[in-house]
C-alpha positions, 0 to 999 in steps of 0.5 A: 736308438729308441730315444731317438726314435721317440724324439723324431716321432714327437718333431713329426707329430708336432709338425702335423699339429702345426701344419694342421692348425695352420690349415684351421686358421686359414680356413677360419680366416677364409670363412671370417673374410667371406662372412665379413664380405657377406655383412658389408654387402648386406650393409651396403645393400640395406644403406642404398635402401635407406638412401632411396627411401629417403630420397622418396620421402624427400621428394614427397615433402617437396611435392607436399611443401610444392603444393601447399605453396600453391594453395597459399598462393591461390588463397592469397590471390583470391583474397587479393582479388576480393579486396580489390573488388571490395574497394572497387565497390566502396569507390562506387558508393563513395562516388554515389554518395558525393553525387547525392551530396551534391544534389542535395546541397543543390536542393538545399540551396534552392529551398534556402533561396525559396525560404528567404524569399518566403520570409521576405513575403511574410515580413512584407505581409506582416508589415502590411498587417500591422498596418491594417491592424493599426488602421482598424484599431484606430477605426475601432477606437473612433467608432467605439469611443474608447482607447485601446487600454480602456477596451482591455481593461473592460475584457478583463473584467468581463473575463474575471466576472465569467471566470467567477461564475464558472468557479461558483458553479464548479465549486457547487457541482463539487459540493454536490458530488462530495455530499452525494458520495458522503451520503453513498458512504454513509449508506454503506456503513448503515447497510453493514451495520444493519446486515451485521445485526439485523436482516429479514430473519431477526426473529431467528437470529435474536429470539430464542422460544421456550415452551412451558407446561402451563401459564402458572410458571410465568408468574414463578419466572417473574417472582416476587416484585420481579426478583427472579426475572431480574436475576435471570437477566442479571445472570444471563445478560439476555431479556426474559420477555413474559407476555400474553403468549400462551405457555410461551416465554421468550429469551432475547439477545444479540449474543447467541451464546449468552441466549443459548445459555439463558435458554438451557438455564430457564428450561432446567429451572422449569423442570426443577421447579425450585425458582429463586435466585440462589438456584438461577445463579447456579443453573446458569453456571452449570449451563454456561459450563455445558454451552462451553463444552458444546462450543469445544466440541463443535470446534474439535469436530470441525477441526477434525473434519478438515484435518486441521491441527495445532489451533490456539484455544481462544481461536478454538473457543471462537470457532465453536461459538460460530455454532450458535450464529447463522447468517440468512439461516446458514449456520456459519460453523457449517458454512466454515467447514463447507468452506474448508472443503471447497477451498481445499479442492480448489487448492488441490486442483491449482496444486496449492498447499491444501492444508493451509488452504483448508485452515484459512477458510475454516477460520476465515469468519472467527471475527463474527464471534466477536464483531458485536464487541468490536468496531470494524467488519468481521474480516478485519477483526478476524484478521487481527485476532489470528495475527495476535495469536500467532497464525500463518501469515497467509491465513491472517491475510486470507481472513482480513481479505476475504470481503476485500477489506484488505489486498490480497497477497496470496492465491489462497486469499482468493481461493477462501474468497471463492469458497466463501462466495460458493458456500453462500450462493449454492441453492439452499444454503441461505433462505429469506422470506418468499415475499421480500425475496420476489420483491427484491428480484421484481425491483431488480428487474424494474430498475434494469429496464428503467433505462433507455435502450434496455430490451429486457432484463433477468434477475439470476443467481437468487438475486445476486446477478441481473443480466440486461439485454440492450438494443445494439442499434441504440447502445453502443460498446461504450455506452454499455460500460456507462449503462452497467455503472449507471444501473449499479448506482441506482440499485445501490440508492433505491434496493437494500440487499445482503452481499453484493449484486453483479450487473452484466450488460449484454449487447448483441449484433446480428446480421441476417441474410438469406440464400435464394 
């Protein structure tokens, strides 16, 4: 009974579990069906939204495409209208050109007719002229008693004789001009040579005076039969002048270095008292060594003042020798140093190479140290020596071109020439004898005032320039140019002067009116 009861309970439990499971399955199926319907409804809703959005976008695209098509259509229509307008204008222009061509063709045809008529008239006149010329020629032949060929030969003969006379006159004028030019060039060469070797201060440049304690030393300097004075002159290369001037002997020579050596040697002989050829040679050698040392020290001092370095020893020697040379009482070495400072300042103002400008200006006159030994101007000599000793090409050109002997190739060459002119022309740099200086100024003004139309003239810049004022009513602008050239030429012919003189002609026109 118990097993039957247990079996029945199990069956009932299984049945209850089955029904519960089935119920749960039905509930799950119902929930899944509801979820599926919800998802389907949501999907349909989203699909409808997407369909509406796509429809809206497609309508928008259609509208944009329609607008674009309308704009393109309008642009095409506007281009077509402009093209039609241009074609219309071209047609109008062609019509006007055709009308103009037609009128010109008619005008040309009329001109051709007029030209043809003129040519016919000209031919008729030419024939008439030829007929009259033949009649006149026959009448002239009858009157002159010669044929046309004879008259032609007579005229040709006269023309040939006249041409010969004119040629002879031109040849003579050419010869005179050539002779005048040759004389001017010769005078210029002579003036350069005279200026180099002798100016108005020959005494200062070629002579050194030595004071003696007493006149007895003159005889000892001369020596027995003149052997001492000959030894001095042979050792120094200078002349010793012993004359009647009390307690004074004079050393003369164009080489300033040798003259300085001779002066020092003679002074030391006088101090020593033992004057004989052997002592003379010994003291001359010592004096030469002292002068060489002075030359070296002077060159080093000049280079140090300007900051110039790495100079060739031969150039240093030439530079130091300038200490003993003078140009119109202006020491050439100090002049060179002064030019170096001026050229350096000018180069600094123009933003050029200051060091190179100072170097070129310092060395610009080294040719003067040997100009008496070689032919040519000191500028070209100095340039050649600087080139030979390895100086910079700009420095070489500046040295050679500072007196216009060579064309300047760099701005520094112009600065060196300007510095040279400034140092030479500044007040107190050079001096002349007062009498000759005043005479030269008076001659400058006299020559300038000797020309017609000159109102007054003034010599300025220490005689380096003359300014000429002319009457505006008598001298025109072109005449002023000719007048300045004529005055300069006359100054060259009649006046002796150092350097160059600038002639400035000033023509002034004044208009005066009064307000009443």
